[in-house]
C-alpha positions as CSV (number, residue, x, y, z in Angstrom):
1,M,7.0,25.4,-2.4
2,G,9.5,28.2,-1.6
3,Q,7.9,30.7,-4.0
4,E,4.4,29.9,-2.7
5,L,5.5,30.6,0.8
6,L,6.9,34.0,-0.2
7,N,3.6,34.7,-2.0
8,R,1.8,33.8,1.3
9,G,3.6,36.4,3.3
10,V,6.8,34.8,4.5
11,R,9.4,37.5,4.6
12,P,12.7,36.2,3.2
13,Y,15.8,36.3,5.3
14,R,18.5,37.1,2.8
15,S,19.1,34.2,0.4
16,L,17.2,31.6,2.5
17,W,14.1,32.7,0.6
18,G,11.3,30.3,1.3
19,A,13.4,28.4,3.8
20,S,13.2,31.5,6.0
21,A,9.9,30.0,7.1
22,L,11.8,27.2,8.8
23,L,13.8,29.7,11.0
24,F,10.7,31.3,12.6
25,K,8.0,29.3,14.4
26,K,5.4,31.8,13.4
27,Y,5.6,30.5,9.8
28,H,5.5,26.8,10.6
29,N,1.7,26.6,10.2
30,T,2.1,28.4,6.9
31,I,4.4,25.6,5.7
32,I,2.0,22.9,6.8
33,N,-1.0,24.7,5.3
34,T,0.8,25.2,2.0
35,H,1.6,21.5,1.8
36,L,-2.0,20.7,2.6
37,D,-3.3,23.0,-0.1
38,F,-1.2,21.2,-2.7
39,I,-2.5,17.9,-1.3
40,K,-6.1,19.1,-1.4
41,A,-5.5,20.2,-5.0
42,G,-4.6,16.6,-5.9
43,A,-0.8,16.4,-5.5
44,E,0.4,12.8,-4.8
45,V,3.9,13.9,-3.9
46,I,5.0,16.9,-1.8
47,V,8.5,18.2,-1.7
48,T,10.3,19.3,1.6
49,N,10.9,23.0,1.9
50,T,14.7,22.5,1.9
51,F,15.8,24.1,-1.3
52,G,17.0,27.2,0.5
53,S,18.3,25.4,3.6
54,R,21.6,24.2,2.0
55,M,24.8,24.8,3.9
56,R,26.2,27.4,1.5
57,R,23.2,29.7,2.1
58,A,23.4,29.0,5.9
59,L,27.0,30.2,5.8
60,E,26.3,33.3,3.8
61,C,23.3,34.2,6.1
62,N,25.3,33.4,9.3
63,V,22.8,30.8,10.5
64,V,25.0,27.7,10.4
65,D,23.9,27.0,14.0
66,K,20.3,26.6,12.7
67,Y,21.3,24.4,9.7
68,A,20.3,21.1,11.3
69,H,17.2,22.6,12.8
70,M,15.9,24.0,9.5
71,N,16.3,20.7,7.6
72,I,14.9,18.5,10.4
73,T,12.0,21.0,10.8
74,A,11.2,20.8,7.1
75,G,11.0,17.0,7.3
76,K,8.8,17.2,10.4
77,L,6.4,19.7,8.9
78,A,5.9,17.8,5.7
79,K,5.2,14.7,7.8
80,I,2.6,16.6,9.9
81,A,0.9,17.8,6.7
82,V,0.6,14.2,5.3
83,K,-0.8,13.0,8.6
84,K,-3.4,15.8,8.7
85,S,-4.4,15.0,5.1
86,K,-5.2,11.4,6.0
87,K,-4.2,10.5,2.5
88,K,-1.4,8.3,1.0
89,I,1.0,11.0,0.0
90,Y,4.7,10.6,-0.7
91,I,7.3,13.0,0.6
92,A,10.3,13.8,-1.6
93,G,13.3,15.1,0.2
94,S,14.6,18.1,-1.7
95,L,18.4,18.0,-2.1
96,P,19.2,21.2,-4.0
97,P,22.4,22.3,-5.7
98,Q,25.0,22.8,-3.0
99,N,26.6,25.8,-4.7
100,F,24.6,28.3,-6.9
101,T,21.3,27.4,-8.5
102,Y,21.2,27.2,-12.3
103,M,25.0,27.1,-12.6
104,S,27.3,24.1,-13.2
105,D,30.3,25.6,-11.3
106,L,30.7,23.5,-8.2
107,G,33.6,25.6,-6.8
108,K,37.0,24.2,-5.9
109,D,36.0,22.3,-2.8
110,L,34.1,19.2,-4.0
111,N,34.1,17.7,-0.5
112,F,32.0,20.7,0.5
113,I,29.5,19.8,-2.2
114,K,29.5,16.1,-1.2
115,N,29.1,16.9,2.5
116,G,26.3,19.3,1.8
117,F,24.3,16.6,0.0
118,N,25.0,14.1,2.7
119,S,24.1,16.2,5.6
120,Q,20.8,17.4,4.2
121,A,19.9,13.8,3.4
122,K,20.9,12.7,6.9
123,Y,18.6,15.2,8.5
124,L,15.7,14.5,6.1
125,N,16.1,10.7,5.9
126,K,13.6,9.6,8.6
127,Y,10.9,11.8,7.2
128,V,11.0,11.2,3.5
129,D,10.0,8.4,1.1
130,F,12.7,9.2,-1.4
131,F,15.2,11.9,-2.3
132,Y,14.8,14.4,-5.1
133,L,17.9,15.8,-6.7
134,D,16.4,19.2,-7.2
135,V,17.5,21.3,-10.2
136,M,20.9,19.6,-11.0
137,S,23.1,21.4,-13.6
138,S,25.6,18.8,-14.7
139,H,26.3,15.1,-14.8
140,K,29.2,15.7,-12.4
141,E,26.9,17.3,-9.8
142,C,24.5,14.3,-10.1
143,I,27.3,11.8,-9.6
144,I,28.6,13.6,-6.5
145,A,25.0,13.7,-5.0
146,I,24.3,10.0,-5.8
147,K,27.5,8.8,-4.2
148,A,27.0,11.2,-1.2
149,I,23.6,9.7,-0.3
150,K,24.2,6.1,-1.3
151,S,24.5,5.0,2.3
152,F,20.9,5.9,3.1
153,K,19.7,3.2,0.7
154,K,16.7,5.3,-0.6
155,R,15.4,5.6,-4.1
156,I,16.1,8.9,-5.9
157,L,14.3,11.0,-8.5
158,I,16.7,13.0,-10.6
159,G,15.8,16.6,-11.6
160,L,17.9,18.1,-14.4
161,H,17.7,21.8,-15.2
162,I,17.6,22.9,-18.8
163,R,19.4,26.2,-19.4
164,K,18.7,26.7,-23.0
165,G,17.2,24.5,-25.7
166,N,18.1,20.9,-24.9
167,K,21.2,21.5,-22.7
168,L,22.0,21.7,-19.1
169,P,23.9,24.8,-17.7
170,S,27.1,22.6,-18.1
171,G,26.5,22.6,-21.9
172,E,25.8,18.8,-21.8
173,K,22.8,17.6,-23.8
174,F,19.9,16.6,-21.5
175,I,19.4,13.2,-23.2
176,D,23.1,12.4,-22.9
177,V,23.2,13.0,-19.2
178,V,20.0,10.9,-18.7
179,K,21.5,8.0,-20.6
180,K,24.6,8.1,-18.5
181,L,22.6,8.2,-15.2
182,E,20.1,5.4,-16.1
183,K,22.5,2.8,-14.8
184,Y,21.8,4.0,-11.3
185,K,18.1,3.0,-11.7
186,P,16.4,6.1,-10.3
187,L,12.7,6.3,-9.8
188,G,12.8,8.5,-12.9
189,F,14.0,11.8,-14.4
190,V,12.3,15.1,-14.5
191,A,13.2,18.3,-16.4
192,S,13.4,20.4,-13.3
193,C,12.4,24.1,-13.0
194,V,12.0,24.5,-16.7
195,S,10.0,26.7,-19.1
196,T,7.3,25.2,-21.3
197,E,9.4,26.3,-24.3
198,D,12.5,24.5,-23.3
199,L,10.5,21.4,-22.3
200,S,9.0,21.3,-25.7
201,I,12.4,20.8,-27.2
202,V,13.7,18.2,-24.7
203,I,10.6,16.0,-24.7
204,K,11.2,15.2,-28.4
205,D,13.8,12.7,-27.1
206,I,11.5,11.0,-24.6
207,K,11.4,7.8,-26.6
208,K,15.1,7.3,-26.0
209,I,14.6,7.2,-22.3
210,K,13.9,3.9,-20.7
211,S,13.1,5.3,-17.2
212,P,9.9,7.1,-16.2
213,F,10.2,10.7,-17.3
214,G,8.4,13.9,-16.5
215,F,8.8,17.6,-15.6
216,K,8.3,20.4,-13.1
217,I,7.4,23.5,-15.0
218,N,8.2,27.0,-13.6
219,A,6.4,30.2,-14.3
220,F,9.3,32.6,-14.0
221,K,9.5,35.2,-16.8
222,H,13.3,34.9,-17.3
223,I,16.3,33.5,-15.6
224,P,19.3,35.6,-16.6
225,T,22.5,33.8,-17.5
226,G,24.9,33.9,-14.6
227,W,22.2,35.1,-12.3
228,K,23.0,34.6,-8.6
229,P,20.5,35.0,-5.7
230,D,20.9,38.0,-3.4
231,A,19.2,39.2,-0.3
232,T,15.8,40.2,-1.9
233,N,12.8,38.3,-3.0
234,P,13.5,36.4,-6.3
235,N,10.2,37.5,-7.6
236,L,11.6,41.0,-8.1
237,Q,14.4,39.7,-10.3
238,L,12.8,36.8,-12.1
239,G,9.2,37.9,-12.4
240,T,6.1,35.8,-12.8
241,R,4.6,34.9,-16.2
242,K,1.0,36.0,-16.4
243,D,0.3,33.8,-19.5
244,L,0.8,30.5,-17.7
245,T,-2.7,30.3,-16.2
246,P,-4.0,27.1,-14.6
247,K,-5.9,26.5,-17.8
248,K,-2.8,27.0,-20.0
249,F,-0.8,24.9,-17.6
250,L,-3.3,22.0,-18.0
251,K,-3.2,22.3,-21.8
252,M,0.6,22.0,-21.8
253,C,0.6,19.1,-19.4
254,L,-1.9,17.2,-21.5
255,K,0.2,17.8,-24.5
256,F,3.4,16.5,-22.8
257,N,1.5,13.6,-21.2
258,K,0.4,12.4,-24.6
259,M,4.0,12.5,-25.7
260,G,4.9,10.1,-22.9
261,A,5.6,12.2,-19.8
262,N,4.1,10.5,-16.7
263,I,5.7,12.4,-13.8
264,I,3.9,15.7,-13.9
265,G,4.2,18.7,-11.6
266,G,5.0,22.3,-11.0
267,C,8.0,24.3,-9.8
268,C,8.4,28.0,-9.0
269,E,5.3,30.1,-9.2
270,I,3.0,27.1,-9.9
271,K,0.2,27.2,-7.4
272,P,-2.4,24.7,-6.0
273,A,-4.9,26.1,-8.5
274,H,-2.6,24.9,-11.3
275,I,-2.1,21.4,-9.7
276,K,-5.9,21.1,-9.2
277,K,-6.3,21.2,-13.0
278,L,-4.3,18.0,-13.4
279,E,-7.1,15.8,-11.8
280,V,-8.2,15.0,-15.3
281,L,-5.0,13.1,-15.9
282,K,-5.9,10.6,-13.2
283,K,-9.0,9.4,-14.9
C-alpha cells in the first residue's frame, strides 16, 4: 500500500513514506482509490496505510501531534473504500515494527515498543476486522505485540520477515518461531515482505505448521543488511525488480499454493495488476 501510494505521486515527508498521504487531505482520495483498485483487482483483504505512522517515525518527523489523526484517518479511509466497493472485504489493521523495519533490535525501552503497538491498535480498533503484525523480526517482538493488543480481543495475523534463507533478522529459524507462537491461535502466519527466493526455502517446512500459512511477496531488488530508512523515497535505495511481472508473480503464487500456502498476497512494489492475476486461484 505504501509503495503504491508513492508510485501514484504521493510526495514522502521524510520517513513517513506512504503514511505521508495521511497528513495531507489532498492525498486522501488517492488512498481510497488505491484501496479500491486492489479490491477491484480481486483482493479480499486490504491493509490499513499505517506502516509508516508508528510513533517512532512520528517523533523523528516532529509530527507527534498528528499521530492519532494519522492512524484514525487510515482506518476511516479503509472503511470508506470498503463501503464504496459494495463488497465483503476484510480490513487488516497494520501494526508495524515499532523500532526499525527489518531489524530485531528493539532498543532499550521495551515499554516504548509495547505502547506503540497498543496505541496504534487503539486508534485502528473500531475500523478493522483483525490486526496484522506487519513484518515482525523476532519472537520477542511478536510476544510484546500480542500482549500489548490482547485487551482489544481481536484475532491477529502474524507476519514474520525472513532476512536470509530460513531465518528472521534475529537469527531465529522461521519454523521455530511459528511453532512457539501457534499456542496463541492466530488467524495464520505469513512470510511477510519476502523475496520469492527466500520464500522458496521457508515453504519447505509448511507441513510442520498446523495453522493457515501464506505470504506477502515484495518486489524490492535488495534490502541491505542494517539498512535504515532516511528522508528519501525508499525506491531509490531498494529499487524495484523488473523480472517479477504479474505473469511471473502468478506463476510463483501457483507454485506455492500447490505446496500448501493458502493466504496469498503482495507487499512492497506489488501492484493491482499482480493481484488481478490471482483470480484463477479462486476457481
